[in-house]
C-alpha positions in Angstrom: 0.0 0.0 0.0 2.9 2.4 0.7 4.1 2.1 -2.9 0.7 3.1 -4.2 0.5 6.1 -1.9 4.0 7.1 -3.0 3.0 6.9 -6.6 -0.1 9.1 -5.9 2.0 11.6 -4.0 4.4 11.9 -7.0 1.4 12.7 -9.2 0.1 15.2 -6.6 3.4 17.1 -6.5 3.7 17.4 -10.2 3.0 21.0 -11.1 2.1 20.2 -14.7 -1.0 18.3 -13.4 -4.1 20.5 -13.2 -5.1 21.7 -9.7 -8.5 19.9 -9.8 -6.7 16.6 -10.6 -4.2 17.1 -7.8 -7.1 17.7 -5.4 -8.8 14.4 -6.4 -5.4 12.7 -6.0 -5.1 14.2 -2.5 -8.5 12.9 -1.6 -7.5 9.4 -2.8 -4.4 9.5 -0.7 -6.3 10.6 2.4 -8.8 7.7 1.8 -5.9 5.2 1.7 -4.2 6.7 4.8 -7.4 6.7 6.9 -6.5 5.5 10.4 -10.0 5.4 11.8 -10.3 1.6 11.8 -11.7 1.6 8.3 -11.4 -1.8 6.5 -8.8 -1.9 3.8 -11.4 -2.8 1.1 -13.4 0.4 2.0 -10.3 2.5 1.8 -9.5 1.0 -1.6 -13.0 1.5 -2.8 -13.0 5.2 -1.8 -9.7 5.8 -3.5 -10.9 4.0 -6.7 -14.0 6.2 -6.8 -11.8 9.4 -6.7 -9.4 8.0 -9.3 -12.1 6.7 -11.7 -13.4 10.3 -12.1 -10.0 11.4 -13.3 -9.5 9.0 -16.1 -12.0 10.9 -18.3 -10.7 14.4 -17.6 -9.7 16.0 -20.9 -7.2 18.3 -19.2 -5.2 15.4 -17.8 -1.7 14.9 -19.5 -1.5 11.5 -21.1 1.5 10.4 -19.0 -0.4 11.2 -15.9 -3.4 9.3 -17.1 -1.1 6.3 -17.6 0.2 6.7 -14.1 -3.3 6.8 -12.7 -4.3 3.7 -14.7 -1.3 1.9 -13.2 -2.4 2.9 -9.7 -6.0 1.9 -10.3 -4.9 -1.5 -11.7 -2.8 -2.1 -8.6 -5.6 -1.1 -6.3 -8.1 -3.4 -8.1 -5.7 -6.3 -7.7 -5.7 -5.7 -3.9 -9.5 -5.8 -3.7 
């Protein structure tokens, strides 16, 4: 899970990524880092919901879209 969060933080810190995308990425990170006793599947589901919205964003750079798809794929394999 740490690797996934690191990948998301890399995208979040990329200044070429639009601000609305970085905001969604931040929400996904917070969902994955939730320490309130939330089950891992719930955390993953929340993060996937945030990330699924991004894949259709027309302002998203193609390399960032690929990075997000990789993270989504990894999260789906953990479900």
